[in-house]
N, C-alpha and C positions, 0 to 999 in steps of 0.2 A: 536486525542489527542496527537499523536506522536509529532506534530509540536509545541505543547505548554508544553509538559511534563517537559522539563528541566527548563523552567521558573516557572512552578508550583512548582517543587521540590525546586528551589532556594528560592522562596517566603515563602514556608512552613518552610524550614530550618531556615529562618530568624525570625520565630515566627509569621508570618502573618496568618490570616484566609482569604481564597480566595473563592469567589463565582465561581463555575464551572458549566457551562451549557454544557451538552453532548447530541448530537443527538443519540437516542437509537433505533429509527425506522423511516423509510421513506415510503411514499406511493406516487404513481404517479410520477410527474416530480419534485421531491425534489432536491434542488440545491446542497446539500452536503450529503455525505454518513454517515451511522452509525459510530460513533466514532469521528466525527468532534466535536471540543470543543472550548469554549470561556471562558476565565478567566476574572473575574472582581476583581481587587485588592481593598484593603481597602481605597486607595486614589482615587478610581474611574477609574484607568487605565484599558484599555481593551486590551487583547491579544487573537488572534485567531478569529474564526468565526463559527457560526452554520448554517448559511443560505446564505452566500455570500452577506449579507447586508439587506435581506428581513425582518427578525424579530429580528435583533440584539438589537434594542431599547427596545423591550418588554422583551427580555431575560435579558438585562442589569438591568432593574428595578426589575425583579423577583429575580435575583441573589442577589441584595442588600437586598431585603426583607428576603430572605432565610438566609443570613448571620446574619441579625439582630435577626430573630426568631429561627434559628437553625434547622428548620424542612424541610427536602428535599421535593421537589415538582416535580411531573411528569406532564408536561403541553403539550397539543397538540395545534399546530398551523396549520391552513389550511383554504381552501375556504369554508369548511362546517361550520366554526365558524361564528357567527354573526359579530364578530369584525375582520374578516380575513383581510379586506382591511385596517383596522385601524392599524394593526401591520405590514402590508406590504407584506404578502406572496401572491403576485399576480400572481405567476407562475403557479398556479393550483395544486401545490403539497401539501402534508400534512407531517408534521414532529412531532415526539414526542421528547421532550427535557426534560431530567432529570437534575434538578438544585439542587445543594447541596453546603454546606459549607465545605471546605477541610482545615484541620489543622493538627498539629502533633497528636492531640488527636483523630480525626476522621479517620485518615489514617496513622497509625504508620508505615505501610510497604512501604510507598511512597519512602523513600530513597533507599530501596532495588530494587524497581521497576525501578527507574531512573538508577541505576548502572547496572542493567541487560540489559536495553535497550541500554545504552552507550556501553556495552561490546558486543553488537549485538548478544545477546542470547534471546531465546524466553521466553515470559511470558504473561499471560493473567490476567486481573483484572475483576472479576465477581462481580457485584454490584446488590443487591436486590432493584428493583425499584418499585415493587408492592407486598404488603403482609399485612395481618392484623396487624402484630407486628414487622416485621424485616426490614422495609424499611431503607436503608442506610447501612445495614450490607454488608460485602463483603468478598470474598475470593481472595487471590492472588495465582495463579496456575502456577507453573513451571513444566517442564517435570518430575521432580523427587521429588517434594515436594509441600505442600499446607500450606498456612498460612491465618488466618482470624478469623472472629467472628460469622460465621453462626452457631447457636447453635445445630442444628440437624445433627447427624451423617449421616442419610439417605440423607438429603439435601446436605450435604458437598460432599458425594461420587458422587451423581448424577451430581451436578454442576461441580465438578472437572473433571469427565470423559468427559462431554460434552464440557467443556472449552478446554480441550486438543484436542478434535476433531476439534473444530473451529480453534485453534491455528495451528494445522497441515496444515490447508488449507489457513491460513492467513486471515480468515474472522472474522468480528465482527458482533454480532447479539443478539437479545433478545430471550431468551428461556423461556418456560412456564412449570410450574410444579403445582402439588397440594401443599397445604399449608405446608406439611412436606417433600416436595421433591419427591412426587409420580410422576412417569413418565407420567402417564395419569391423568390429572386433571387440575383444574384451581385454582387460588388463589395466585400464586406467579409468578412474572416475574423477570427474572435476565438478566441484560445486560452484555454480555461478550465482553470486549474490548481487542482485540488481538494485541500484540506487537511482531510480528514475525520479524526476521532479515530482513533488506532491500533486495530486489531482486538484483541479479547481472546482470551487463551488461559487456560482454567480447568483447572488440574491438580488432580485429586482423588486423594488418597492421598499422605501425607508419607513416602515411601520413597526409597531411594537413586536409583531410576530417575526419580522425580519431580524430583530436583535436576538431573539431566542434561537432562530434557525442558524444565524451566523455563529453564535456561541457554540452550538452543538456541532456545527460543521468543523469548526476549529478543533474541537475535542476529538473528532473522528479523523483528523489528519488532513483535511482539505485546506488549500490556500483559498481564503474566502474574500470575495469582493462584493460589496454592497453598492448598488447603482440606482440612482433616482434622478429625475430631471429637476427636482425641486431642491434648490440649495439650502433652504431653511430647514429641511428635514435630513438631507444627506450630509451629516457632519460626523467627524471622527469621535466627538464626545458622546454621540448617541450610540455609536457602534465601536466601542473601544477594543473589542476582541476580533474585529475584522482586520484582515491584512491590509486592505485598502478600501476607501470609500470614494466613489466616483460620482461627480455631478455631470450627467449627460442623459440624452434621450436613450432609453433602454435599447431600442432596436438599432440605433446608430452605433452605440457602444459595442453591442454583440457582433454586429457586422464587421466593425473595425478589428475586433479581436480575432474573428475568423480569418479575415484577410491577412492578418499579421502572423497566422499560424500558431496562435496561442491557445487554441482549443483542441481537444482530442476526444477519443471515445470514452474517456474516463470522466469528462467534464459533466458536472451537474448544474442544471439551471432550474431555479425556483422562481416562479412569477407570483408575487404576493400582492400586487396592486389592486386586483379585481376592478380595474378601470379600463374600459374598452379602448380608450385613446392611447393607452400605454400597451395593454395586453395584446391587442390584435396585430399591430405591426411587429411587436417583439416575437410573438409566436410564429408569425409568417417566416421570420428568419430562423428561429431556433429549430423548428420542426423540419427544416430542409438541410440541417447540418447533421453530421454523424456524432452525436453526443451520447453520453451514458444515461442521461435522465433529463426529462423536461416535465415539470409539474406546475400546475396553475391552481391557485387558491380561489375559492368562491363557493357560493351556495349552489344548489341544484339549478335554481333559476338563472343564476349568473353563468353557470356552465352551459346551459342550453342556449342562452343568448350569445355567449362567446363562440360556441360551435357554429351557430347560424352565421355570425359575422365572418368567421374564418372560411366557411364554405362560399360565402358571397365574394370573399377576397380571392377565391380561386384555389384554395387548398383542397387536395384530393383526400379521399377516405384513407388511402394508404398512409399519407403524411399525418393525418389527424390521429391515426392509430398509435402514433408515438407519444401522444400527450397523456399524462397522468392527471386527470381532472374529474371530479374534485381531488385535490392533492392529498396524499397520505393514506395510511391504513386506518381501518375502523377500530380505533381504540377507545372511542367515547371521549376523545380529548376536548377540553374546553379552554384552558388557559393557553397563552402563547407558548409556555414551556412544554405543556403536554402536546400541543399541536406540533411543535418542533420535533418531539420524540416520534410522533406519528409519521411525519415526513421522512425523518431519518430511517425509521423502520421500513418504510416502503423502498427507499433507495437501497438499503442493505439487502432486502428480500429480492429485489430485481437483479442486483449485482450477482448474487450467489444462487439464484434460482429457488429461493424459499417461497413458501406459500402463505406465510403470515398466520398459520394456525397455531394454537397452543401445542407445545411439544408433547404434553401429556395425552393429546388426542391423535398423535401421529406415530408411525412406525418407521423403522429404517434408520439410516445414518443421520446423526445430528448435524455434522459438518459436511457441507457440500464442497466439491472441488471445482465445479464449473457453474 
């Protein structure tokens, strides 16, 4: 939803009623995750995707029907359906898509949600997708407040608590309750769409490889910071696609960011300087934090020297095990751009538990969930 949220807000603010299909659950080899969304405007324009092309046509038609009729629909698409191949989900997956008509009247909190996301603050939208009476009702959950039209206090409290839990981990998911919000029971399904701030990528070392890594990091959805102690190299003109360029000693900047609470377990750190006076103090800090990834560039000789220096500085083997060095996957990369792809491939593989092999040489599910 994040990729279409601003467009949805713009259209609704202009008075349009927009058909919105949102993936609320996936099974097996589904092409897009929960939260993926597609908009269908009143003039028929489409923005976004729920399946990478597999069932877009069916969702498009259903969205137009829902806008005309006003009643939301929870629709399942998959190979278990008689018309699976007719709608095109031939990948073997199953997806549940919730289709609704969104307007000023049905979603009055939408402008606040859009502004919160733009400000890179956390917010979750919890929508009732199954219930005898409440389908379409929703709660908007911030860390410090709740707004919405779910009528039961018990249900509001349960949904808000669970939505904050999902928001803290950056996950979107469908939750199940009894009809009045009972923790154990059936009768109500609520899809929680989490809009956590984008993860951070900290690129240390203002070199040509850093420009390529920053560019790819931005493409992957990270908020990218390039940091170097040398002001002649750390300039915005050299890194136009980075969100910010900082002139500071790398270890000092990283420590300050950690103390300010601006790092989390999704944060990616790439150390590209391959200069021990920068690398060693920086890695001493980074490897003692709970981060998503810490990688350092350098040759085998540089790696061995770096590891020796880190051990001499008191780093334990357990701490050193968190370092990806030499950085990246073995793609045979040579150029800065190819090397950036190698680094990004390693980050993605570690995040989702991939092995980095060619898919043609593996068996089992293509998409991992953990």
